[in-house]
C-alpha positions in Angstrom: -0.1 -0.2 -0.2 2.9 2.5 1.2 4.4 1.6 -2.3 1.0 2.5 -4.1 0.6 5.4 -2.3 4.4 6.6 -3.2 4.1 5.7 -7.0 0.9 8.1 -6.9 2.5 11.0 -5.1 5.3 10.9 -7.7 3.1 10.6 -10.6 1.3 14.0 -9.0 4.5 15.5 -8.3 6.7 14.6 -11.5 3.6 14.6 -14.2 3.8 18.6 -14.6 7.4 18.3 -16.0 6.5 16.1 -18.1 3.7 17.4 -19.7 6.3 20.7 -20.6 8.5 18.2 -22.7 8.6 19.3 -26.4 6.8 16.5 -28.6 9.1 14.3 -30.3 7.7 15.2 -33.7 8.5 18.8 -33.7 11.5 20.7 -34.0 11.7 23.5 -30.9 11.3 26.0 -33.2 8.1 24.3 -34.5 7.4 23.8 -30.8 7.7 27.3 -30.3 5.4 28.0 -33.0 2.9 25.4 -32.0 2.6 27.2 -28.5 2.9 30.6 -29.9 0.0 29.6 -32.2 -2.2 28.1 -29.3 -1.4 31.2 -27.3 -3.1 33.5 -29.3 -6.0 31.2 -30.2 -6.2 31.9 -26.1 -6.3 35.7 -27.1 -9.0 35.8 -29.9 -11.0 33.8 -28.0 -10.6 36.2 -25.0 -10.9 38.9 -27.3 -14.3 38.3 -28.6 -15.6 37.3 -25.2 -14.8 40.9 -23.9 -16.1 42.3 -27.0 -19.5 40.6 -26.7 -19.5 41.5 -22.9 -18.8 44.7 -23.7 -21.8 45.6 -25.9 -24.0 43.9 -23.3 -23.0 46.0 -20.8 -22.7 49.4 -22.9 -26.8 48.4 -24.2 -26.9 48.0 -20.3 -26.1 51.2 -19.6 -27.4 53.0 -21.9 -30.7 51.4 -21.2 -30.4 53.0 -17.6 -29.8 56.3 -19.4 -32.7 56.8 -21.5 -34.8 55.6 -18.7 -32.8 57.9 -16.4 -33.8 61.4 -18.7 -37.7 59.9 -19.4 -38.0 59.8 -15.6 -36.4 62.9 -14.8 -37.8 65.0 -17.8 -41.5 63.4 -18.6 -44.0 65.1 -15.9 -46.5 62.7 -16.8 -44.7 59.6 -16.3 -43.9 60.4 -12.8 -47.1 61.8 -11.6 -48.6 58.6 -13.3 -46.3 55.7 -11.4 -44.0 56.3 -8.5 -42.6 59.4 -8.0 -38.4 58.8 -7.8 -36.5 60.5 -4.9 -33.5 62.7 -6.3 -31.2 60.1 -5.1 -33.0 57.1 -6.6 -32.6 59.4 -10.0 -29.0 59.9 -9.5 -27.8 56.5 -8.9 -29.7 55.1 -11.9 -27.4 58.2 -13.9 -24.6 57.5 -12.4 -24.7 53.7 -12.9 -25.5 54.2 -16.4 -22.3 56.4 -17.1 -20.3 53.7 -15.3 -22.0 50.8 -17.2 -21.8 52.6 -20.5 -18.0 53.8 -19.7 -17.3 50.0 -18.7 -18.6 48.7 -21.3 -16.9 50.9 -24.6 -13.6 50.0 -22.8 -14.3 46.2 -22.5 -15.7 46.8 -26.3 -12.3 48.4 -27.2 -10.3 45.9 -25.5 -12.1 42.8 -26.6 -11.7 43.7 -30.6 -8.0 45.0 -29.8 -7.7 41.4 -28.7 -9.8 39.9 -31.4 -7.7 41.4 -34.2 -4.2 40.6 -33.0 -4.7 37.3 -31.8 -6.5 36.2 -35.1 -3.6 37.9 -37.2 -0.8 36.5 -35.3 -2.6 33.1 -35.0 -2.4 32.8 -38.7 0.9 34.1 -39.0 2.5 31.4 -36.7 -0.2 28.6 -38.2 1.5 30.1 -42.0 5.1 29.7 -40.6 4.3 26.0 -39.4 3.2 24.9 -42.9 5.6 26.6 -45.0 9.0 26.4 -46.4 11.6 25.2 -43.7 15.4 25.0 -44.6 17.7 23.1 -41.9 21.6 22.9 -41.5 21.7 20.0 -39.7 18.8 17.4 -39.9 20.3 14.3 -39.7 23.9 12.3 -39.1 24.9 12.2 -43.1 23.0 15.2 -44.5 24.4 18.2 -45.1 21.2 20.2 -45.4 17.4 20.1 -46.0 14.9 21.8 -47.8 11.4 20.8 -47.1 7.9 22.4 -48.1 5.1 21.3 -45.9 1.3 22.1 -47.0 
């Protein structure tokens, strides 16, 4: 039982080290490109999520501001429904401004991450699939030229 627990503990401790080793089919340069493609794909997905959430938050903030103007300007609306205190209206205005500002900021950052992640990912994918020139490929070869498609 102790040997089994020691084996499981050693696997848990050393498995992150094995996960960091480059796959045998890739050269170090190709492994770097694969890591960059994965990283920039994550950046692109994060940018898409940030852009979508920024759009939603901007819409909510705009709705709050429009509702604030409707409640504060329209006397018939205030007489027909409940009267709102100045503190409630001021809080709604500030929340509308804050949500709109936060949403526009998130939208701008999301679009930037989306575009940069997409272009860099495409660039490194093209580098992985393009022409490669290796000066020391094997034991008896001087150089090699390979085109991957």
